[in-house]
C-alpha positions in Angstrom: 92.4 -39.6 -52.8 92.6 -36.4 -54.7 93.6 -32.8 -54.4 90.8 -30.2 -54.8 90.9 -26.4 -54.8 88.0 -24.9 -52.9 86.4 -21.6 -53.6 84.9 -21.3 -50.2 86.4 -21.6 -46.7 86.3 -25.2 -45.7 87.1 -24.4 -42.1 83.9 -22.6 -41.4 82.3 -24.1 -38.3 78.7 -25.4 -39.0 76.5 -24.3 -36.2 73.1 -24.4 -38.0 70.1 -26.1 -36.3 69.1 -29.2 -38.2 65.5 -29.1 -39.5 65.8 -31.1 -42.7 63.1 -33.6 -43.7 63.8 -35.8 -46.8 61.1 -36.8 -49.2 58.4 -36.7 -46.6 54.9 -35.0 -46.7 54.6 -31.4 -47.6 53.0 -30.7 -44.2 55.0 -28.5 -41.8 56.6 -30.6 -39.1 58.3 -29.8 -35.8 61.8 -31.1 -35.1 63.8 -31.4 -31.9 67.5 -31.0 -32.2 70.5 -31.5 -30.0 73.8 -29.8 -30.4 77.2 -29.8 -28.6 79.9 -27.3 -29.4 83.1 -27.6 -27.4 86.5 -26.0 -27.8 89.1 -28.7 -27.7 91.5 -28.9 -24.8 95.3 -28.5 -25.3 96.5 -31.8 -26.7 99.2 -33.6 -28.6 98.3 -36.0 -31.4 100.0 -38.3 -33.9 99.0 -39.8 -37.2 98.1 -43.2 -35.7 95.5 -41.5 -33.6 93.8 -40.0 -36.7 93.8 -43.4 -38.4 92.0 -45.0 -35.5 89.7 -42.0 -35.1 88.6 -42.2 -38.8 87.4 -45.8 -38.3 85.4 -44.8 -35.2 83.9 -41.9 -37.0 82.8 -44.1 -40.0 80.9 -46.3 -37.5 79.4 -43.3 -35.8 78.3 -41.7 -39.1 76.6 -45.0 -40.1 74.7 -44.9 -36.9 73.6 -41.3 -37.7 72.4 -42.5 -41.1 70.5 -45.3 -39.4 68.8 -42.9 -37.1 67.8 -40.6 -40.0 66.4 -43.6 -41.9 64.1 -44.3 -38.9 62.4 -41.0 -39.5 61.6 -41.7 -43.2 58.0 -42.8 -44.0 56.8 -44.5 -47.2 54.9 -41.9 -49.3 51.7 -42.7 -51.2 53.4 -42.1 -54.6 56.5 -44.2 -53.6 57.1 -47.9 -54.2 58.7 -50.1 -51.5 61.7 -50.5 -53.9 62.1 -46.8 -54.2 61.8 -46.4 -50.5 64.5 -48.9 -49.7 66.7 -47.4 -52.4 66.3 -44.0 -50.7 67.4 -45.5 -47.4 70.5 -47.1 -49.0 71.5 -43.8 -50.6 71.4 -42.2 -47.1 74.2 -44.4 -46.0 76.2 -43.6 -49.1 75.8 -39.9 -48.5 76.8 -40.1 -44.8 80.5 -40.3 -45.8 83.2 -39.1 -43.5 85.3 -36.5 -45.3 88.9 -35.9 -44.3 90.4 -32.5 -45.1 94.1 -31.8 -44.6 95.5 -28.3 -45.0 99.2 -27.5 -45.4 101.2 -24.5 -44.5 101.9 -23.8 -48.2 98.3 -23.7 -49.2 97.9 -27.5 -49.8 94.3 -28.8 -49.5 93.8 -32.6 -49.6 90.4 -34.2 -49.5 89.8 -37.9 -49.0 87.3 -40.5 -47.8 90.0 -43.0 -47.0 92.4 -43.4 -44.0 95.3 -43.9 -46.5 95.4 -40.1 -46.6 97.4 -40.3 -43.3 100.3 -42.2 -45.0 103.3 -39.9 -44.8 103.9 -40.0 -48.5 100.5 -38.3 -49.0 100.9 -35.5 -46.5 102.2 -31.9 -46.8 105.5 -31.2 -45.2 103.8 -29.1 -42.5 100.1 -29.7 -41.6 98.2 -26.8 -40.3 94.7 -28.3 -39.9 92.9 -31.7 -40.0 89.1 -31.7 -40.3 86.6 -34.5 -40.2 83.1 -33.8 -41.5 80.2 -36.2 -42.4 77.9 -33.6 -43.9 79.8 -32.5 -47.0 78.8 -35.3 -49.4 75.2 -35.2 -48.2 75.0 -31.4 -48.6 76.7 -31.4 -52.0 74.2 -33.9 -53.3 70.9 -32.9 -51.6 71.7 -29.2 -50.9 70.7 -29.8 -47.3 72.4 -30.8 -44.1 71.9 -34.3 -42.8 69.9 -34.8 -39.7 72.9 -36.1 -37.7 76.2 -34.4 -38.4 79.6 -33.6 -36.9 82.6 -31.4 -37.8 85.8 -31.8 -35.8 88.7 -29.4 -36.4 92.2 -29.9 -35.3 94.1 -26.7 -35.7 97.9 -26.9 -35.6 98.7 -23.4 -36.6 101.3 -21.6 -34.4 101.0 -18.0 -33.2 103.6 -15.6 -34.6 106.6 -14.7 -32.5 106.5 -11.1 -33.8 102.8 -10.4 -33.4 102.7 -7.5 -31.0 99.3 -6.3 -32.1 97.0 -9.1 -31.1 95.8 -9.1 -27.5 98.3 -11.5 -25.8 95.8 -13.5 -23.8 93.6 -14.3 -26.8 93.8 -18.0 -27.8 93.5 -17.9 -31.6 93.5 -21.7 -31.9 90.4 -23.0 -33.7 90.4 -26.7 -32.6 86.8 -27.6 -31.8 84.1 -30.2 -31.8 80.6 -29.5 -33.3 78.0 -32.2 -33.2 74.3 -31.7 -34.2 71.5 -34.2 -34.4 67.9 -35.1 -33.9 68.8 -38.1 -31.8 70.0 -37.1 -28.4 71.6 -40.5 -27.7 73.7 -40.3 -30.9 74.8 -36.7 -30.1 75.9 -37.5 -26.6 77.6 -40.7 -27.6 79.7 -39.0 -30.3 80.6 -36.3 -27.9 81.7 -38.6 -25.1 83.8 -40.8 -27.4 85.6 -37.8 -28.8 86.2 -36.1 -25.5 87.4 -39.4 -24.0 90.0 -40.0 -26.7 91.2 -36.4 -26.5 91.6 -36.4 -22.7 94.1 -39.2 -23.0 96.3 -36.8 -25.0 95.9 -33.6 -23.0 99.0 -31.5 -22.2 100.0 -29.6 -19.1 100.6 -26.4 -21.2 97.0 -25.2 -21.2 97.9 -22.6 -18.5 99.9 -20.8 -21.2 96.7 -20.2 -23.1 94.4 -19.5 -20.1 92.3 -16.3 -20.1 94.2 -13.3 -18.9 97.4 -15.3 -18.2 99.5 -12.6 -19.7 97.9 -9.9 -17.6 98.3 -12.0 -14.4 102.0 -12.6 -15.1 102.5 -8.9 -15.8 101.0 -7.8 -12.5 102.4 -10.5 -10.3 105.8 -11.1 -11.8 107.0 -9.0 -14.7 106.3 -5.5 -13.5 107.9 -6.2 -10.0 110.9 -7.7 -11.7 111.1 -4.7 -14.1 111.2 -2.4 -11.1 113.9 -4.5 -9.6 115.9 -4.2 -12.8 115.5 -0.5 -12.7 116.8 -0.4 -9.2 119.9 -2.3 -10.4 120.2 0.2 -13.3 120.1 3.1 -10.8 123.5 2.0 -9.5 124.9 2.5 -13.0 123.2 5.8 -13.6 124.4 7.1 -10.3 128.0 7.0 -11.3 129.3 10.6 -10.8 131.4 10.6 -13.9 128.3 10.2 -16.1 126.7 13.4 -14.7 123.4 12.9 -16.6 120.8 15.6 -16.6 117.6 14.6 -14.7 115.4 14.6 -17.8 117.8 12.1 -19.5 118.0 9.9 -16.4 114.2 9.8 -16.1 113.8 9.2 -19.8 116.2 6.2 -19.6 114.2 4.8 -16.7 111.0 5.0 -18.7 112.7 3.6 -21.8 114.2 0.6 -20.0 110.8 -0.1 -18.3 109.1 -0.2 -21.6 111.9 -2.3 -23.1 111.6 -4.9 -20.3 107.9 -5.2 -21.0 108.5 -5.7 -24.7 111.2 -8.3 -24.0 108.7 -10.3 -21.9 106.1 -10.1 -24.6 108.6 -11.5 -27.0 109.5 -14.4 -24.7 105.8 -15.0 -24.1 105.1 -15.2 -27.9 108.2 -17.4 -28.3 106.9 -19.8 -25.7 103.5 -20.1 -27.4 105.2 -20.7 -30.7 107.4 -23.4 -29.3 104.5 -25.0 -27.3 101.4 -24.7 -29.5 98.0 -25.2 -28.0 97.3 -28.3 -30.3 100.4 -30.1 -31.5 100.9 -32.8 -34.2 103.8 -35.1 -33.7 104.7 -35.2 -37.4 107.7 -33.8 -39.2 109.2 -32.3 -36.0 112.7 -31.2 -36.8 115.7 -31.1 -34.5 115.6 -27.3 -34.6 112.4 -27.4 -32.5 114.2 -29.3 -29.7 117.1 -26.8 -30.0 114.7 -23.9 -29.6 113.1 -25.5 -26.5 116.5 -26.0 -24.9 117.4 -22.4 -25.7 114.2 -21.1 -24.1 114.7 -23.2 -21.0 118.3 -21.9 -20.7 117.1 -18.3 -21.2 114.4 -18.5 -18.6 116.8 -20.3 -16.2 119.5 -17.6 -16.7 117.0 -14.8 -16.1 115.6 -16.4 -12.9 119.2 -17.1 -11.6 120.2 -13.4 -12.3 117.2 -12.1 -10.5 117.6 -14.3 -7.5 121.3 -13.3 -7.3 120.2 -9.6 -7.5 117.6 -10.0 -4.8 120.1 -11.7 -2.5 122.6 -8.9 -3.1 120.1 -6.2 -2.3 119.1 -8.1 0.8 122.7 -8.4 2.0 123.5 -4.7 1.3 120.5 -3.6 3.4 121.3 -5.8 6.5 
């Protein structure tokens, strides 16, 4: 295992269509390709999962090399010994590369599952990638015929990001499989999806499309109006004697403030419950934050229910 500084972005998703032919005739050939690209569902993982996954991916990658070897043909200027050596080199190049990125800029690359030993890991992991095309491409300057790249993105959205559209899910966890052999592509996809489904969370609704807008229209705006109604009792106190323009301005200001508070709670919830979570190095403060959020939401709900009951009783 070794640490390497990259000059290019290692997290770029490879979506190119595979059309590579190695040491075959110079004639133009037609290739059929298969590709599956899938955004990963919201899930929770641990280091043991990745150790087991690496062993599976090594076997899968070897199958991909075997399928590629089946496409090779002995050339007129090539001896049988050279032909077999070329096939053996294909297996060597179909290495599964593991890349781990840390929150402080750490980049660790390995071809061994020992990378997942705690002593080798950054304090906070932001991404884990598996790719079986890097060694092949670095050596041959071409993509292999059967390749995969799996990205597990553990980055958290910022609590104080009020510029990004709230319903946008910025998590980049994804599966990308390409190959000339349809059986291989489908097999890899099914194995990965099956292992991930066992670790799915129930928090995916927090990252659903337009969830923020739905909550705003169905819950937050009505509750904000209710709070303004409660505020009107305070502003109606005769001793305040506020000018109408000041009173209207306060209503507008408080309405906007309620919306910003909700946006902050929404961002805070996503920060505490990331789309893809790694159970590694979790500190006690995370649990404390989650207890605080639960208490905050419970208090808000209780206060609102109490206010609704009070309004209902006063109007009987």
